[in-house]
Structure formats: structure tokens, C-alpha cells
N, C-alpha and C positions, 0 to 999 in steps of 0.2 A: 563732140558733145561736151558741155562743161562738166567739171567735177561736181559731185554732190556738195562739197564744201563751199562752192561758189554760188550755189543756187539760192535765190531769194524766193521763197514760196509766198505768193500773194493771195489776196482775196479772203483772208480769215480775220475776224475781229474777236476781241477777247474781253471777258469780264473777270477780273482777278481780285482776290482777297489776300491782303498781306496781314498776317497775325503777329502780334508781339511774341517774343520768345517765351514769355510767361504762360502763353496759351498752350504750349506743347508739353506732353508728358516729360518728366524729368529725364527719362532714358533717351528721349529724342532731342531734348533741349540742348544738350552738350554738342551734339552733332551739328545742329544749325548755328550755334554760337561760333564754333570753329569754322564752319563753312562761310559765315558772313565775313570773316577776317581774310578769306582767300583773295588775293589780288587778281586771280585768273578766272573769276566766275564767268560762265557763259552768258551770252546775250539772248535777246528774244529770238533772233534769227537762228542762233545755234540750235535752239530747241526744235525749230521747224526743219532744219537741215537733217538733224538726227532722225526725226520721225520719217522723213522722206527716204533716207538711206535704208530703213527697215523694209521698204516696199520693193527694193531692188532684187533681193534674192529670189530664187525660184525653188519651191513656191514662196510667195511673199510672206513676210512675218507681220501681220496686222497689229499684233500686240507684243511688246517686249517680253522677253522671258523673265526678266527681273525688273523690279520697280526702280525708277530713277531716284538717285540720291541728290539730284540737283534742285535748285530753287532760284527764284528771283528775290532780291533783297533790297529793302529801302530803309533809310533812316528817317523816321517820322518824329520830328521834334525831339531828337536825341535818343529815341527808342528804336532798337533794331527790330524790323518787322520782316517776316519771311512768307513767301508764297511758294510752297513746294510744287514741283511740276506734276508729280503723280501721273507720269506718262502712261503707265500700264493701266491704271484704273480708267483714265480718260479714253484710252484706246478701246477698251472693252465697251464703254458707254457709247462711243462714236460708232463702233461696229454695229451696235444694235439699232442705230438710227439710219444706217446706210440704205436699208430696204426702202425707206421713204424718199430717199434722195436720188437713187439710180434705178433705171429700168432693169428688170431681172437679167436679160442677156448681158448687159454691160457689167452688172454686179458680178455675175458668174465669171466673166472674163477677167475682171480685175482681181477678185478674190474667189477662188473656186469654192463650191459648197462644202467640201471636206475641210478646208481651212477654216471656214466660218463656224462649222459645227464644233470643231476642236476648240476654237477660241471660246465659244459659248459655254461649252462644258467646263473649261478651265475657270471661266468667270463664275459659274454657279458654285463650284467647289470653293473658290477663294471668298466669295461673298458669304458663304455659310460660316466661314471663320472670321469674317470681318463685316458683320451686319451694319455697323454704324459708319462705314467708310463713306467719305464724300470728297469731291475734288475741290481744290482751291481756285480752279480756273474753269470757266465756261467758254465755249467757242461757238461762233456762228460763221457761216460762209455767205458771201455776197450780200450781207446786210448787217445792220445792228438792230436787234429786236427792239421794238418800241418800248417794251417793258423795262429795258435796261436804262433808257433815258429818264425814266421816272426817278432813278436813284440819284441823279446829278443835277447841277444847275449850270446855266450858261456862264455864270461868274467863275466856275471851276474849269472852264474850257481852256486847254493849252493847245495852241496851234503854232507850228513852225514850218516855214517853207523849206523844201529840200535844197541843200547847197552842195555843189560839186557832186560827189557820189552818194551823199546822204539822202535818204528818202524823206519826204515830208512827215510830219508828226501831227496827229490829232488825238487827244485823249482828255479824259476827265479824271480827277482824283477827289475823293470826298471821305470824310470820317464815317465809320460804320453807323454811329448813332444818328447822323444826319440822313444817311441813306435809308435806314429803317423808318425814321420819322416821315420821310417823303412817301415811302411805300404805304404807310398807314393812312396818311392824308389822301393820297390818290385813290386808294381802295374805297374809302368812305364816299368820296365824290362819285367815282365810277359806278359803284353799286346803287347809288341813289339816282343816277342820271341815265344809265344805259342798261341794256339787257345783258345777261350773262353771255360771254363769248370769248374769243381768243385773247383779246386785250386784258380782260380781267383775269383770265386763267394764267396769262403770262406774268402779271404783276403778283398774283398769289404765289406762283411757283418760285419766282425769284426772291420774294419776301421770306418764304419758308427756308430757302437755301441760306440767306443771310443770317437767319436765326441760329445757324449751326456754329457761328464763329464768335470769337471774343469781341465784346462791345467796343474795345479800343483798337479794333482793326482799321485798316484803310481799304477802301474799295476803289478799283481802277477800271475805267472803261476805255479801252484802247482800240482805235480803228485798225491797228495792226497793218497787215498787208493790203487791206482794201485801199489804202492811199495810193497804191500803184495803179489802180483801175479808174480812179476818179480824177478828171482834169483838175489842175491846180486851182483854177478860178472857182470851180464848184466846191472844191474842198474848203477853200478859204471862206466861202459864203455859207457853209453848212453849220447851221445853228439849230440842229434838230432838238437838242435838249430844251432850248428856249421855246420851240414850237410846241413840244409836248407839255411843258409847264403852262404855256399860254392857253392851250386847249383845255387842260384840266381846270385851270382857274376860271375859264369862261363857263364851263359846265357847273362849277360851284356857284357862280353868279346867276345861273339860269339863262345865259346868253348863248343860245344854240347857234346863231349865225357866226359869232366870233369863234366858237369851237369848231364849226365846220370849215372856216377859213384856215385855221391852224392845221387841222387834219388834212385838208387839201394840199397844203404845202408839203407836208410830210409824205403823203401818198405820191405826189409828183416827183419829189426828189428821189425817193427810194425805188420807184418804178423805173426811173432812168438808170439807176445802178443795177437793178436786177436784169434789165434788158441787156446789159453788157455780158451777162452770163451766157446767153445764147448767140452773141455776136460772133461772127467768123473772125 
């Protein structure tokens, strides 16, 4: 069996916000300024490997005992921007969503009820002391939620084929002000053209989340480990952000046929990806 440190955990995608140092409280700003100068900062895969390692003990530890002091760092036009991992908070939130993802017998086998109850009680106590807490990273498995594509444009798409041992890369990066503007425009169009439903709810939810951050932040949509599950040719041809933008623009013009075509491409592409989840 390979060591945990060599494991690449696939099939998760990420929406991240990188905030400038000025957005953090003064007591925390110094920590991140020093952290950003470290030459040995962990990678995206390091975060996944560490979370996987926590599931190995018996009983498993679904949520770290202490909050992570790690982060991802970017230089955005000469400004240091930081995306804290907040692994403990995200672990609690993910734990609350597991019941919708796994059948009860499987969930009980992976994480016994006593472990889940203890974690839920710890979260309630922590949340009472930190009512305004929010994560800088959102995660989805086996998909990129369509509402995430509303935030970005095809012109911001970055794709690189994997070389040697490197995995392919597919991501988008956009300024926060642009992401918020796109959310507002999309919501106006969707509310005028379609009935209330999961798509509108998803756009509203992600829009509210973005409002929690500094206006000069950077938003990153990263296909993450999902690149390991999608054939290279399909990944190279994936322009889902363009399809979402085309569909919304068609709705704005009142062109239902064009909107249906764009939506059909999205449904077919992501149905194929989700089918891999149950493949043997």
C-alpha cells in the first residue's frame, strides 16, 4: 500500500478566494505576511494528503483537533493575497453534508455515529464563539456546480496538459469585483426567465458567500483532482464557463432555443463525468 504522502486524492473541485493582507485583522496579518515569505509552503495536494491521513486512525478523526495555520498564497499584481485553509471549519461543514452523500450503513461504517455526534457538539460550541466564521474554500466532488461557472469567463480559462508526472490543469481566475458583477447580471436574467429552483438558489448562495470578502480579492475555480477522472481530450474541450455564459445571454435575449442548446451541452458533459462515480 502506498504511503499517505504519495497519495493523490482525486475527484474534488474547488472554489477559492484569495484576500489581500489588508483584509485580515492586524493580529492575523503579521502571521500571513511571514507565512507568505516561506519557501516551503505546502501545495494543493499536500492539503488533501493531510486530510486523508486524519481518516487513518481508529476511530477516525473527521475534524482536526486544531485549526490549520496553512494557506495558499498568490501575488496578484504585486499584492500578496492569501487563501487560508481553515481545514477544521471546512471539516465540520463537510461532515454535516455527508448524510446527503452516503447511505446510512456506509456512513456508519466510515464514521461511527459516536464520532459524528462528538464532532457536531464540538462544532456547535465553536460556532457559538465564532458566529461570523466562513471558509475561504468551497469544495465539490465529481462535479463543478453550474453556479460556480457564473463567476468566470472563458477568456480567463487556463488549461495545461499534464507532462511526465504532472497532472493536467484546468482553472479560472477572476477579480472579485468581476465575479460579483457577473452574479448580479446572471441573477437578474435568471429570475426574469426561469422559475425558482436549484440553479437560482446556487447563484444566490455563492453570491452571498462572495460578499463576505474584500472587494480586491481574487476568485479561483480549480478543477483540482477531477482532472484525473476526465479523459484528456474531453478536458481540453471543456468550455463549461462559455456554455453557461452563452445560455444566460440567450435567456437575456429571449432566445429559448439557443439557451436550451447551451444547457444541453452542459448536461451531457457533466452527466458523463458523474457516471464515472458509479463506474467499477
